[in-house]
A tleap script that builds the chain and sets N, CA, C and O, in Angstrom:
source leaprc.protein.ff14SB
mol = sequence {
  NMET ASN ARG ALA LEU ARG ARG HIE ARG PHE
  GLU ILE TYR PRO ALA TRP LEU GLN ARG ARG
  LEU PRO ARG ILE ALA VAL PRO LEU ARG ALA
  PRO ASP PRO ASP ILE ALA LEU ASP LEU GLN
  ALA VAL PHE ALA ARG CYS TYR ASP ASN GLY
  GLY TYR GLU ASP PHE ILE ASP TYR ARG ARG
  GLU PRO PRO VAL PRO LEU PRO PRO ASP ASP
  ALA ALA TRP ALA GLU ALA LEU LEU ARG LYS
  GLN GLY ARG ARG GLU SER CSER
}
set mol.1.N position { 0.795 -1.024 0.335 }
set mol.1.CA position { 0.177 0.135 -0.243 }
set mol.1.C position { 1.152 0.796 0.025 }
set mol.1.O position { 2.247 0.466 0.480 }
set mol.2.N position { 0.480 2.357 -0.448 }
set mol.2.CA position { 1.450 3.862 -0.751 }
set mol.2.C position { 0.326 4.827 -0.412 }
set mol.2.O position { -0.902 4.740 -0.449 }
set mol.3.N position { 0.990 5.559 -0.146 }
set mol.3.CA position { 0.150 6.970 0.366 }
set mol.3.C position { 0.018 8.149 -0.987 }
set mol.3.O position { 0.990 8.563 -1.620 }
set mol.4.N position { -0.869 8.395 -1.137 }
set mol.4.CA position { -1.093 9.514 -2.056 }
set mol.4.C position { 0.225 10.210 -2.441 }
set mol.4.O position { 0.944 9.867 -3.380 }
set mol.5.N position { 0.494 11.438 -1.424 }
set mol.5.CA position { 1.811 12.387 -1.203 }
set mol.5.C position { 3.432 11.269 -1.437 }
set mol.5.O position { 4.562 11.647 -1.746 }
set mol.6.N position { 3.069 10.242 -1.224 }
set mol.6.CA position { 5.057 9.478 -0.980 }
set mol.6.C position { 3.870 8.173 -2.084 }
set mol.6.O position { 3.026 7.450 -1.556 }
set mol.7.N position { 4.096 8.203 -3.275 }
set mol.7.CA position { 3.756 7.615 -3.953 }
set mol.7.C position { 5.400 6.159 -4.398 }
set mol.7.O position { 5.303 5.127 -5.061 }
set mol.8.N position { 6.384 6.612 -3.849 }
set mol.8.CA position { 7.861 5.895 -3.780 }
set mol.8.C position { 7.778 4.954 -2.509 }
set mol.8.O position { 8.517 3.970 -2.533 }
set mol.9.N position { 7.103 5.106 -1.586 }
set mol.9.CA position { 6.958 4.713 -0.805 }
set mol.9.C position { 5.944 3.603 -0.471 }
set mol.9.O position { 4.740 3.835 -0.583 }
set mol.10.N position { 6.415 2.360 -0.049 }
set mol.10.CA position { 5.066 1.245 0.430 }
set mol.10.C position { 5.305 0.673 1.857 }
set mol.10.O position { 6.324 0.606 2.545 }
set mol.11.N position { 4.107 0.309 2.053 }
set mol.11.CA position { 3.802 -0.369 3.171 }
set mol.11.C position { 3.820 -2.029 3.187 }
set mol.11.O position { 2.965 -2.745 2.665 }
set mol.12.N position { 4.719 -2.368 3.740 }
set mol.12.CA position { 4.285 -4.275 3.106 }
set mol.12.C position { 3.667 -5.207 4.370 }
set mol.12.O position { 4.337 -5.071 5.393 }
set mol.13.N position { 2.744 -5.948 4.476 }
set mol.13.CA position { 2.552 -6.973 5.225 }
set mol.13.C position { 2.828 -8.169 5.577 }
set mol.13.O position { 2.019 -8.699 6.338 }
set mol.14.N position { 3.550 -8.646 5.320 }
set mol.14.CA position { 4.013 -10.141 4.971 }
set mol.14.C position { 2.777 -10.985 6.123 }
set mol.14.O position { 2.185 -10.491 7.083 }
set mol.15.N position { 2.720 -12.097 5.685 }
set mol.15.CA position { 0.818 -12.591 6.111 }
set mol.15.C position { 2.033 -14.320 5.767 }
set mol.15.O position { 2.933 -14.358 4.929 }
set mol.16.N position { 1.654 -15.406 6.636 }
set mol.16.CA position { 1.958 -16.654 6.963 }
set mol.16.C position { 0.561 -17.415 7.040 }
set mol.16.O position { -0.208 -17.251 7.987 }
set mol.17.N position { 0.302 -18.241 5.994 }
set mol.17.CA position { -0.451 -19.548 5.734 }
set mol.17.C position { -0.768 -20.066 7.788 }
set mol.17.O position { -1.907 -20.237 8.224 }
set mol.18.N position { 0.014 -20.154 8.328 }
set mol.18.CA position { -0.282 -20.860 9.709 }
set mol.18.C position { -0.820 -19.284 10.846 }
set mol.18.O position { -1.494 -19.270 11.876 }
set mol.19.N position { -0.351 -18.470 10.295 }
set mol.19.CA position { -1.205 -17.349 10.881 }
set mol.19.C position { -2.244 -16.470 11.027 }
set mol.19.O position { -2.709 -16.236 9.912 }
set mol.20.N position { -2.785 -15.914 11.835 }
set mol.20.CA position { -4.229 -14.817 11.896 }
set mol.20.C position { -3.113 -13.674 10.577 }
set mol.20.O position { -1.953 -13.262 10.598 }
set mol.21.N position { -4.392 -13.537 9.491 }
set mol.21.CA position { -3.990 -11.950 8.540 }
set mol.21.C position { -3.552 -10.922 9.628 }
set mol.21.O position { -3.870 -11.305 10.754 }
set mol.22.N position { -3.121 -10.115 9.609 }
set mol.22.CA position { -3.043 -8.969 9.978 }
set mol.22.C position { -4.009 -7.807 9.946 }
set mol.22.O position { -4.937 -7.826 9.138 }
set mol.23.N position { -3.857 -6.876 10.716 }
set mol.23.CA position { -4.690 -5.520 10.585 }
set mol.23.C position { -3.675 -5.017 10.034 }
set mol.23.O position { -2.604 -5.624 10.024 }
set mol.24.N position { -3.844 -3.716 9.431 }
set mol.24.CA position { -3.647 -3.255 8.207 }
set mol.24.C position { -4.133 -1.931 8.928 }
set mol.24.O position { -5.063 -1.780 9.720 }
set mol.25.N position { -2.894 -0.683 8.231 }
set mol.25.CA position { -3.526 1.020 8.489 }
set mol.25.C position { -3.807 1.127 7.332 }
set mol.25.O position { -3.091 0.826 6.378 }
set mol.26.N position { -5.160 1.684 7.305 }
set mol.26.CA position { -5.352 1.852 5.756 }
set mol.26.C position { -5.264 3.718 5.811 }
set mol.26.O position { -5.981 4.266 6.648 }
set mol.27.N position { -4.620 4.356 5.151 }
set mol.27.CA position { -4.396 5.851 5.118 }
set mol.27.C position { -5.966 6.459 4.551 }
set mol.27.O position { -6.500 6.062 3.516 }
set mol.28.N position { -6.387 7.212 5.225 }
set mol.28.CA position { -7.289 8.341 5.073 }
set mol.28.C position { -6.655 10.044 4.270 }
set mol.28.O position { -5.525 10.445 4.547 }
set mol.29.N position { -7.363 10.655 3.537 }
set mol.29.CA position { -7.232 11.967 3.585 }
set mol.29.C position { -6.638 12.647 4.772 }
set mol.29.O position { -7.125 12.385 5.871 }
set mol.30.N position { -5.613 13.516 4.683 }
set mol.30.CA position { -5.050 14.431 5.849 }
set mol.30.C position { -6.587 15.379 6.188 }
set mol.30.O position { -7.024 15.950 5.189 }
set mol.31.N position { -7.256 15.539 7.256 }
set mol.31.CA position { -6.317 15.500 8.475 }
set mol.31.C position { -6.523 14.114 9.626 }
set mol.31.O position { -6.085 13.907 10.758 }
set mol.32.N position { -7.527 13.229 8.572 }
set mol.32.CA position { -7.788 11.944 9.443 }
set mol.32.C position { -6.434 11.186 9.391 }
set mol.32.O position { -5.387 11.107 8.748 }
set mol.33.N position { -7.342 10.487 10.861 }
set mol.33.CA position { -5.483 9.478 10.930 }
set mol.33.C position { -5.967 8.041 10.123 }
set mol.33.O position { -7.070 7.945 9.585 }
set mol.34.N position { -4.920 6.912 10.137 }
set mol.34.CA position { -5.278 6.394 9.272 }
set mol.34.C position { -6.440 5.517 10.006 }
set mol.34.O position { -6.764 5.858 11.143 }
set mol.35.N position { -7.039 4.468 9.431 }
set mol.35.CA position { -8.016 3.479 10.233 }
set mol.35.C position { -7.599 1.858 10.140 }
set mol.35.O position { -7.065 1.378 9.140 }
set mol.36.N position { -7.935 1.080 11.367 }
set mol.36.CA position { -7.299 -0.510 11.287 }
set mol.36.C position { -8.128 -0.731 10.035 }
set mol.36.O position { -8.835 0.139 9.527 }
set mol.37.N position { -7.979 -1.986 9.573 }
set mol.37.CA position { -8.567 -2.818 8.418 }
set mol.37.C position { -7.957 -3.970 9.136 }
set mol.37.O position { -6.768 -4.095 9.428 }
set mol.38.N position { -9.463 -5.244 9.514 }
set mol.38.CA position { -8.641 -6.400 9.943 }
set mol.38.C position { -9.402 -7.195 8.969 }
set mol.38.O position { -10.608 -7.381 8.808 }
set mol.39.N position { -8.185 -7.674 8.273 }
set mol.39.CA position { -7.903 -8.804 7.344 }
set mol.39.C position { -8.348 -10.018 7.334 }
set mol.39.O position { -8.936 -10.657 6.461 }
set mol.40.N position { -7.988 -10.300 8.468 }
set mol.40.CA position { -8.553 -11.627 8.623 }
set mol.40.C position { -10.262 -12.124 9.426 }
set mol.40.O position { -10.709 -13.226 9.741 }
set mol.41.N position { -10.969 -10.399 9.550 }
set mol.41.CA position { -12.501 -11.117 9.768 }
set mol.41.C position { -12.637 -10.759 8.539 }
set mol.41.O position { -13.452 -11.531 8.033 }
set mol.42.N position { -12.226 -9.895 7.681 }
set mol.42.CA position { -12.599 -9.546 6.255 }
set mol.42.C position { -12.882 -10.783 5.422 }
set mol.42.O position { -13.878 -11.111 4.777 }
set mol.43.N position { -11.475 -11.492 5.669 }
set mol.43.CA position { -11.332 -12.625 4.877 }
set mol.43.C position { -12.822 -13.766 5.543 }
set mol.43.O position { -13.793 -14.091 4.860 }
set mol.44.N position { -12.637 -14.066 6.640 }
set mol.44.CA position { -13.835 -14.566 7.720 }
set mol.44.C position { -15.604 -14.446 6.758 }
set mol.44.O position { -16.302 -15.301 6.212 }
set mol.45.N position { -15.737 -13.103 6.932 }
set mol.45.CA position { -16.686 -12.933 6.049 }
set mol.45.C position { -17.181 -13.069 4.867 }
set mol.45.O position { -18.329 -13.305 4.488 }
set mol.46.N position { -15.808 -12.828 4.090 }
set mol.46.CA position { -16.676 -13.254 2.843 }
set mol.46.C position { -16.332 -14.624 2.173 }
set mol.46.O position { -16.328 -14.817 0.957 }
set mol.47.N position { -16.076 -15.444 3.029 }
set mol.47.CA position { -15.766 -16.748 3.130 }
set mol.47.C position { -17.212 -17.426 3.868 }
set mol.47.O position { -17.842 -18.312 3.290 }
set mol.48.N position { -17.537 -17.000 4.914 }
set mol.48.CA position { -18.865 -17.463 4.887 }
set mol.48.C position { -19.966 -16.590 4.496 }
set mol.48.O position { -21.116 -16.822 4.867 }
set mol.49.N position { -19.791 -16.021 4.076 }
set mol.49.CA position { -21.215 -15.385 3.150 }
set mol.49.C position { -21.329 -15.853 1.623 }
set mol.49.O position { -22.282 -16.186 0.919 }
set mol.50.N position { -19.638 -15.710 1.364 }
set mol.50.CA position { -20.013 -16.133 -0.209 }
set mol.50.C position { -20.465 -17.742 -0.644 }
set mol.50.O position { -20.846 -17.986 -1.789 }
set mol.51.N position { -20.407 -18.407 0.021 }
set mol.51.CA position { -20.380 -20.200 0.144 }
set mol.51.C position { -19.410 -20.706 -0.639 }
set mol.51.O position { -19.602 -21.598 -1.465 }
set mol.52.N position { -18.305 -20.146 -0.410 }
set mol.52.CA position { -16.868 -21.322 -0.882 }
set mol.52.C position { -17.264 -22.434 -0.394 }
set mol.52.O position { -17.417 -23.462 -1.055 }
set mol.53.N position { -17.452 -22.319 0.750 }
set mol.53.CA position { -17.170 -24.187 0.981 }
set mol.53.C position { -18.310 -25.416 0.450 }
set mol.53.O position { -18.353 -26.643 0.546 }
set mol.54.N position { -19.301 -24.222 -0.235 }
set mol.54.CA position { -19.921 -25.575 -1.032 }
set mol.54.C position { -19.184 -25.724 -2.812 }
set mol.54.O position { -19.352 -26.628 -3.631 }
set mol.55.N position { -18.409 -24.524 -2.915 }
set mol.55.CA position { -17.300 -24.657 -4.512 }
set mol.55.C position { -15.652 -25.381 -4.530 }
set mol.55.O position { -14.915 -25.483 -5.511 }
set mol.56.N position { -15.292 -25.962 -2.676 }
set mol.56.CA position { -14.420 -25.997 -2.479 }
set mol.56.C position { -14.414 -27.273 -2.012 }
set mol.56.O position { -14.983 -27.578 -0.964 }
set mol.57.N position { -13.516 -28.450 -3.045 }
set mol.57.CA position { -13.317 -29.623 -2.735 }
set mol.57.C position { -12.178 -29.931 -1.314 }
set mol.57.O position { -11.037 -30.336 -1.536 }
set mol.58.N position { -12.418 -29.808 -0.633 }
set mol.58.CA position { -11.160 -29.940 0.675 }
set mol.58.C position { -10.302 -31.576 0.731 }
set mol.58.O position { -9.160 -31.776 1.142 }
set mol.59.N position { -11.196 -32.503 0.224 }
set mol.59.CA position { -10.346 -33.790 0.350 }
set mol.59.C position { -9.615 -33.583 -0.991 }
set mol.59.O position { -8.808 -34.512 -0.935 }
set mol.60.N position { -9.427 -33.073 -1.944 }
set mol.60.CA position { -8.412 -32.887 -3.009 }
set mol.60.C position { -7.465 -31.386 -2.250 }
set mol.60.O position { -7.640 -30.376 -1.568 }
set mol.61.N position { -6.309 -32.252 -3.044 }
set mol.61.CA position { -5.151 -31.426 -2.553 }
set mol.61.C position { -5.484 -30.217 -3.349 }
set mol.61.O position { -6.338 -30.150 -4.233 }
set mol.62.N position { -4.421 -28.933 -2.773 }
set mol.62.CA position { -4.699 -27.335 -3.364 }
set mol.62.C position { -3.957 -27.874 -4.603 }
set mol.62.O position { -3.164 -28.813 -4.668 }
set mol.63.N position { -4.623 -26.654 -6.039 }
set mol.63.CA position { -3.568 -26.936 -6.716 }
set mol.63.C position { -2.097 -26.700 -6.745 }
set mol.63.O position { -1.127 -27.354 -7.129 }
set mol.64.N position { -2.268 -25.588 -6.226 }
set mol.64.CA position { -0.650 -25.320 -5.947 }
set mol.64.C position { -0.343 -26.525 -4.698 }
set mol.64.O position { -1.213 -26.814 -3.876 }
set mol.65.N position { 0.978 -27.140 -4.704 }
set mol.65.CA position { 1.320 -27.608 -3.806 }
set mol.65.C position { 1.781 -26.755 -2.896 }
set mol.65.O position { 2.103 -25.607 -3.205 }
set mol.66.N position { 1.879 -27.315 -1.441 }
set mol.66.CA position { 2.656 -26.273 -0.248 }
set mol.66.C position { 3.416 -26.903 0.741 }
set mol.66.O position { 3.319 -28.070 1.120 }
set mol.67.N position { 4.207 -26.002 1.140 }
set mol.67.CA position { 5.627 -26.264 0.971 }
set mol.67.C position { 5.597 -27.250 2.178 }
set mol.67.O position { 4.837 -26.728 2.993 }
set mol.68.N position { 6.067 -28.436 2.683 }
set mol.68.CA position { 5.629 -29.534 3.633 }
set mol.68.C position { 5.348 -29.545 4.970 }
set mol.68.O position { 4.788 -30.517 5.478 }
set mol.69.N position { 5.853 -28.022 5.969 }
set mol.69.CA position { 5.196 -27.964 7.251 }
set mol.69.C position { 3.691 -27.594 7.014 }
set mol.69.O position { 2.815 -27.813 7.851 }
set mol.70.N position { 3.411 -26.838 5.425 }
set mol.70.CA position { 2.178 -25.655 5.890 }
set mol.70.C position { 1.207 -26.607 5.394 }
set mol.70.O position { 0.065 -26.514 5.843 }
set mol.71.N position { 1.602 -27.974 4.101 }
set mol.71.CA position { 0.890 -29.255 3.918 }
set mol.71.C position { 0.425 -30.139 5.342 }
set mol.71.O position { -0.666 -30.660 5.574 }
set mol.72.N position { 1.291 -30.115 5.939 }
set mol.72.CA position { 0.846 -30.808 7.463 }
set mol.72.C position { -0.184 -29.936 8.186 }
set mol.72.O position { -1.388 -30.189 8.223 }
set mol.73.N position { 0.322 -29.046 8.668 }
set mol.73.CA position { -0.171 -27.960 8.892 }
set mol.73.C position { -1.933 -27.827 8.499 }
set mol.73.O position { -2.950 -27.704 9.182 }
set mol.74.N position { -1.708 -27.904 7.356 }
set mol.74.CA position { -3.427 -27.557 6.781 }
set mol.74.C position { -4.293 -28.799 6.721 }
set mol.74.O position { -5.517 -28.765 6.847 }
set mol.75.N position { -3.541 -29.962 6.510 }
set mol.75.CA position { -4.288 -31.488 6.840 }
set mol.75.C position { -4.908 -31.445 8.114 }
set mol.75.O position { -6.089 -31.615 8.415 }
set mol.76.N position { -3.518 -31.086 9.094 }
set mol.76.CA position { -4.220 -31.427 10.635 }
set mol.76.C position { -5.678 -30.588 11.029 }
set mol.76.O position { -6.615 -30.949 11.741 }
set mol.77.N position { -5.475 -29.406 10.314 }
set mol.77.CA position { -6.617 -28.228 10.220 }
set mol.77.C position { -8.004 -28.479 9.680 }
set mol.77.O position { -8.988 -28.067 10.296 }
set mol.78.N position { -8.126 -29.263 8.342 }
set mol.78.CA position { -9.301 -29.889 7.821 }
set mol.78.C position { -9.148 -31.115 8.106 }
set mol.78.O position { -9.649 -31.684 7.136 }
set mol.79.N position { -8.711 -32.038 8.941 }
set mol.79.CA position { -8.968 -33.225 9.862 }
set mol.79.C position { -9.555 -32.494 11.054 }
set mol.79.O position { -10.769 -32.529 11.252 }
set mol.80.N position { -8.848 -31.926 11.742 }
set mol.80.CA position { -9.733 -30.952 12.631 }
set mol.80.C position { -11.298 -30.946 12.494 }
set mol.80.O position { -12.078 -31.574 13.210 }
set mol.81.N position { -11.566 -30.249 11.604 }
set mol.81.CA position { -12.544 -29.596 11.351 }
set mol.81.C position { -13.648 -30.434 10.502 }
set mol.81.O position { -14.770 -30.043 10.178 }
set mol.82.N position { -13.145 -31.474 10.273 }
set mol.82.CA position { -13.906 -32.583 9.395 }
set mol.82.C position { -14.229 -32.670 8.033 }
set mol.82.O position { -15.178 -33.037 7.340 }
set mol.83.N position { -12.954 -32.140 7.877 }
set mol.83.CA position { -12.895 -31.399 5.942 }
set mol.83.C position { -12.358 -32.893 5.662 }
set mol.83.O position { -12.788 -33.030 4.517 }
set mol.84.N position { -11.823 -33.876 5.905 }
set mol.84.CA position { -10.824 -34.388 5.439 }
set mol.84.C position { -11.093 -35.775 6.725 }
set mol.84.O position { -11.413 -35.518 7.885 }
set mol.85.N position { -10.888 -37.157 6.215 }
set mol.85.CA position { -11.167 -38.458 6.863 }
set mol.85.C position { -9.911 -38.594 8.048 }
set mol.85.O position { -8.812 -38.215 7.643 }
set mol.86.N position { -9.962 -39.030 9.282 }
set mol.86.CA position { -8.400 -39.283 10.183 }
set mol.86.C position { -8.515 -40.560 9.780 }
set mol.86.O position { -9.418 -41.389 9.673 }
set mol.87.N position { -6.460 -40.445 9.434 }
set mol.87.CA position { -6.353 -41.790 9.200 }
set mol.87.C position { -6.443 -42.570 10.068 }
set mol.87.O position { -6.343 -43.774 9.829 }
savepdb mol mol.pdb
quit
C-alpha cells in the first residue's frame, strides 16, 4: 500500500499461512488518521457469506503444492474440522 503524497514509499505486511492475517493501516486523506482494517475478519466474513465451502473440495490437494510444513498443518486443520477423514 502507498500514500498519495508518497507514491515512492510502500508499506508491506507479510502474511503466513499458519498465522492470523494482519490488521493493516488504511490511509485516509488528511487530516483524518489512518483506520485499522482487520484482514482476518474481512476474509472470514467473505468466506462465510460467499458460499465458498460449496465450491471447494477439501478432500483434494490444493492446485498449487504447499511447502511440507504448511501441507502438514493444513492437513491437520482439515481433519480437525471434519473436512478430511482421519487415518
